[in-house]
C-alpha positions as CSV (number, residue, x, y, z in Angstrom):
1,M,104.1,84.7,83.5
2,N,105.7,82.7,86.1
3,L,106.5,83.7,89.7
4,P,110.1,84.4,89.4
5,F,109.7,86.9,86.3
6,V,106.7,88.9,88.6
7,V,108.8,89.2,91.2
8,A,111.7,90.4,89.4
9,L,109.0,93.2,87.9
10,I,107.8,94.0,91.3
11,G,111.9,94.5,92.1
12,L,112.3,97.0,89.3
13,A,109.4,98.5,90.7
14,V,110.5,99.0,94.0
15,S,114.1,99.8,93.1
16,A,112.6,102.7,90.4
17,W,110.7,104.1,93.6
18,F,113.8,104.1,96.1
19,A,115.9,105.6,93.3
20,I,113.5,108.4,92.6
21,Q,113.1,108.9,96.3
22,S,116.9,109.0,97.0
23,V,117.8,111.3,94.0
24,R,115.1,113.7,95.4
25,E,116.6,113.5,99.0
26,L,120.3,114.3,97.2
27,K,119.1,117.2,95.5
28,R,118.2,118.8,98.5
29,D,121.6,118.7,99.5
30,V,120.9,118.9,103.1
31,P,123.6,117.0,105.4
32,G,122.4,114.2,107.7
33,H,120.8,110.7,108.4
34,S,118.5,111.3,105.4
35,R,120.9,111.9,102.7
36,N,123.3,109.0,104.2
37,A,120.3,106.9,103.7
38,A,119.9,108.0,100.2
39,M,123.3,107.3,99.2
40,I,123.2,103.8,100.5
41,H,119.8,103.3,98.8
42,I,121.2,104.3,95.3
43,A,124.0,101.8,96.3
44,M,121.4,99.3,96.6
45,V,119.5,100.1,93.8
46,S,122.5,99.6,91.6
47,M,123.0,96.1,92.8
48,L,119.4,95.0,92.5
49,V,118.5,96.2,89.2
50,P,121.2,94.3,87.4
51,F,119.8,91.0,89.5
52,C,116.0,91.9,88.6
53,L,117.1,92.0,84.8
54,I,119.4,88.6,84.8
55,V,116.2,87.0,86.7
56,M,114.0,88.3,84.1
57,A,116.2,87.5,81.2
58,F,116.2,83.6,82.1
59,Y,112.6,83.4,83.3
60,W,111.5,84.9,80.1
61,P,107.8,83.8,79.4
62,A,107.7,81.8,76.4
63,A,105.1,83.2,74.0
C-alpha cells in the first residue's frame, strides 16, 4: 500500500471515532460546551470522510 491510501484509512478511523463520540454526546442532550463541540465534530466528519474516500479511490493499490 502507498502512503496516501494508508493516511486516508487512518483519517477514516479517526473520523469514525469522533463521529461515535459526538453522537454519544448529542444523545445526552445536555446544553453546554461539549454539545457545541460535538456538533462541530459532526460537521468536520461530514467534510473529512468524503475527502478520505476520494483519496482512497484515487490511490487504490494496484493488485
